[in-house]
Each structure stands twice: as structure tokens, then as C-alpha cells.
C-alpha positions in Angstrom: 13.0 31.0 27.6 15.5 28.6 27.5 18.9 29.0 25.3 21.2 26.7 23.3 24.6 27.3 22.5 27.0 26.1 20.2 30.9 26.5 19.6 32.1 27.6 16.2 35.2 25.9 14.6 37.1 29.2 15.4 36.0 28.6 19.3 33.3 31.2 19.5 30.2 30.5 21.5 26.9 31.3 19.9 23.8 31.6 22.1 20.3 31.4 20.8 16.8 31.5 22.4 14.6 28.8 21.5 11.3 27.5 22.5 12.1 23.8 21.5 15.0 22.8 23.6 16.2 19.5 22.0 16.8 16.4 24.1 20.4 16.1 24.4 22.6 13.2 23.2 25.6 12.5 25.4 29.0 12.0 24.1 31.8 11.4 26.5 30.0 12.8 29.2 29.2 16.1 27.2 25.5 16.7 26.5 25.1 17.7 22.8 22.1 18.5 20.3 20.9 15.4 18.4 22.4 15.7 14.9 19.4 16.5 13.0 18.9 19.6 15.2 22.5 20.5 14.8 22.5 20.1 11.1 19.7 22.4 10.7 20.6 25.0 13.4 23.9 25.4 11.1 22.2 25.6 7.9 19.8 28.2 9.0 22.7 30.5 9.4 24.0 30.3 6.2 22.6 32.7 3.5 23.9 31.1 0.2 22.7 27.8 -1.3 26.1 26.2 -1.7 27.2 25.7 1.8 23.8 24.5 2.6 24.0 22.0 -0.1 27.3 20.5 0.9 26.0 20.3 4.8 22.8 18.6 4.1 23.9 16.1 1.4 26.7 15.1 3.6 24.6 14.7 6.6 22.5 12.3 4.8 25.0 10.4 2.8 27.8 10.1 5.3 25.8 11.0 8.5 23.0 8.6 7.8 20.4 11.1 8.6 16.9 10.4 7.1 15.7 13.3 4.9 12.3 12.9 6.1 13.5 13.6 9.4 15.4 16.8 8.7 12.2 18.1 6.7 10.1 17.4 10.0 12.6 19.1 12.2 12.7 22.1 9.8 8.9 22.6 9.7 8.7 21.9 13.4 11.0 24.6 14.3 11.3 28.5 13.6 10.8 29.9 10.1 14.0 32.2 10.6 16.5 31.1 8.2 14.5 27.9 6.8 13.8 29.0 3.2 17.0 27.9 1.8 17.5 24.7 3.8 13.9 24.0 2.8 14.6 24.5 -0.9 17.9 22.0 -0.6 15.9 19.4 1.1 13.3 19.2 -1.4 16.0 18.2 -3.9 17.3 15.6 -1.4 14.0 14.3 -0.9 13.7 13.7 -4.6 17.0 11.5 -4.5 19.8 14.0 -4.6 22.9 12.5 -3.0 25.4 15.0 -3.8 25.8 18.7 -4.7 26.5 18.0 -8.4 22.8 16.1 -8.3 21.3 19.1 -6.9 22.7 21.2 -9.6 21.7 18.5 -12.0 17.9 18.9 -10.7 18.3 22.7 -11.3 19.2 22.1 -15.0 16.4 19.7 -15.4 14.1 22.3 -14.2 15.1 24.4 -17.2 14.0 22.0 -19.7 10.3 21.3 -19.7 10.9 17.7 -19.7 9.1 15.0 -17.5 11.0 14.7 -14.5 13.4 11.7 -14.7 13.7 9.0 -11.7 16.7 10.1 -9.6 19.4 7.4 -8.5 17.2 4.4 -9.0 18.8 0.9 -9.6 18.1 -0.7 -13.1 18.1 -4.4 -13.7 17.5 -6.5 -16.9 14.9 -8.9 -17.2 17.0 -11.6 -15.6 17.6 -9.5 -12.4 21.2 -8.6 -13.4 22.4 -5.4 -12.5 22.5 -2.7 -15.2 23.4 0.6 -13.3 22.1 3.2 -10.9 22.0 6.4 -13.2 21.9 9.8 -11.7 18.8 10.6 -13.8 16.5 8.0 -15.7 13.9 9.1 -18.2 12.0 5.8 -18.3 9.8 6.4 -20.9 12.2 7.1 -23.7 15.0 4.9 -21.9 17.5 7.7 -21.7 19.9 7.7 -18.7 21.6 10.8 -17.6 25.1 10.5 -15.9 27.0 13.3 -14.0 30.5 11.8 -14.3 33.5 13.8 -13.2 37.1 13.8 -14.3 38.3 13.1 -10.9 36.4 10.0 -10.4 35.9 8.5 -13.6 39.2 8.9 -15.7 41.5 7.2 -13.4 42.3 3.8 -14.7 40.1 1.5 -12.6 37.1 3.9 -12.7 37.5 4.7 -16.4 37.1 1.1 -17.0 34.3 0.7 -14.7 32.7 3.7 -16.6 33.0 2.0 -20.2 31.6 -1.4 -18.7 28.6 0.7 -17.2 27.9 2.3 -20.5 28.1 -1.0 -22.4 25.6 -2.7 -20.2 23.3 0.5 -20.9 23.8 -0.1 -24.7 23.2 -3.6 -24.6 19.6 -2.8 -22.9 19.1 -0.5 -25.5 19.4 2.4 -23.2 20.8 5.7 -24.5 23.4 7.6 -22.3 23.9 11.4 -21.9 27.1 12.1 -19.8 27.8 15.6 -18.4 30.7 16.9 -16.4 29.7 18.4 -13.0 31.2 21.7 -13.6 29.1 22.5 -16.7 25.7 22.2 -14.6 27.0 25.8 -13.3 29.0 27.0 -16.0 26.8 26.1 -19.0 23.3 25.3 -17.3 21.7 26.6 -20.6 23.7 24.6 -22.9 23.4 21.5 -20.7 19.6 21.9 -20.6 19.6 22.0 -24.4 21.8 19.1 -24.7 19.3 17.2 -22.4 16.3 18.2 -24.4 18.0 17.1 -27.6 19.0 13.7 -26.1 15.5 13.1 -24.8 14.1 14.2 -28.3 16.6 11.6 -29.9 15.9 8.8 -27.7 11.9 9.4 -28.2 12.3 9.4 -31.9 14.4 6.3 -31.8 11.7 4.5 -30.0 9.1 5.6 -32.5 11.0 4.0 -35.2 10.8 0.3 -33.6 
């Protein structure tokens, strides 16, 4: 049975037996595993969700990997260590682009609400750009934005956030903003806020 090996950041070499030796990619004369395989082999070794979430969302967003290709590679390979990567990839396939958005999906699942559309660009009837909310409850016209202090409250980003929210308001769309840290520290409370915002948006539409 062939074996594959990889070198850790500490310089240690891990050798694993495999029945699916990947076709190597040659970089600077060195044969290495394709990125899809390397990412999943690494993710199988973690025993908690956080590092897997960080690794897979980074691989998709910055590494340009296709989530469907990652899922296919995962399904084709060994079941050993695949449960947690599979759980994360289900959210990535739903549209999560960051760890915070995976946390948002976990909170949404607490609510019993219909699933929002994740990261879909919104435009007005004239085709002008409105925004790309983290989550959008189309039926009740409610957007859910996960806005961090670090990004959205610097001067330029804060102005951009206000402009975005003004575009939502002009189109009659309600906005719920949540700090990403609260998705983990107060998931039940954030879920309740999301349910309340959805109910308010639904009630507003019924008055029209």
C-alpha cells in the first residue's frame, strides 16, 4: 500500500498509508499533493471545529477552492476523521464565506425560521446595487448583517456601513446587525433577536 507524507510547521514528517495516492503537483521541482487533498488531509487531523472552519473557509475564500470539489474529495476518501470537515463543508456549500458566517448559520438553526439566502447580491428594480447581506429573509424583506468593530467602525468602513444601511432602508428592507463575537457568547439571545426582527418585519408587511 502506498504512503503519503507531509511536513508539519514544526518540521516533523507525518507518514500515512493511503489507497488513493493523489496525482502530484510539481512546485519548484518538488512534487506535492494538490491543494484540495492537502487541505482535507490536514482538516481530518483536527478534533475540534474551530481550526477546521478557519482552514476550509480560508481555502475557499483565498485559496480559490471549489466547495463542491472539496466535498467530492471528502466523500471519495476515507471516513476516518471526516465527520467534522463534512459538517463544516455543509455550511460552506450553503454560502458561508467566513467563520463568523458559519457561527451565524448555527444561530439561525436555533430559531426555527425559514432559511435565509446567504451572501446573495441585492439590486433594485433599476438594477442598481443595494448590498450583499450575510443573510436575507426574502419573504419578509429582512437582512441580517454580521458587522465587526474591527472592520465596520473605522472611519471609512463606518461611512460605508451607513451608506449600505441607507440603501436597505430606501428599498423598504429592515436590517438586523449583530457583532460576530455575540454569535458564540450569546447564541440564545441573538437567536431571540433574530426571531423578534423576523416577526417585526413580517408584521410590517402585513400592514401594507
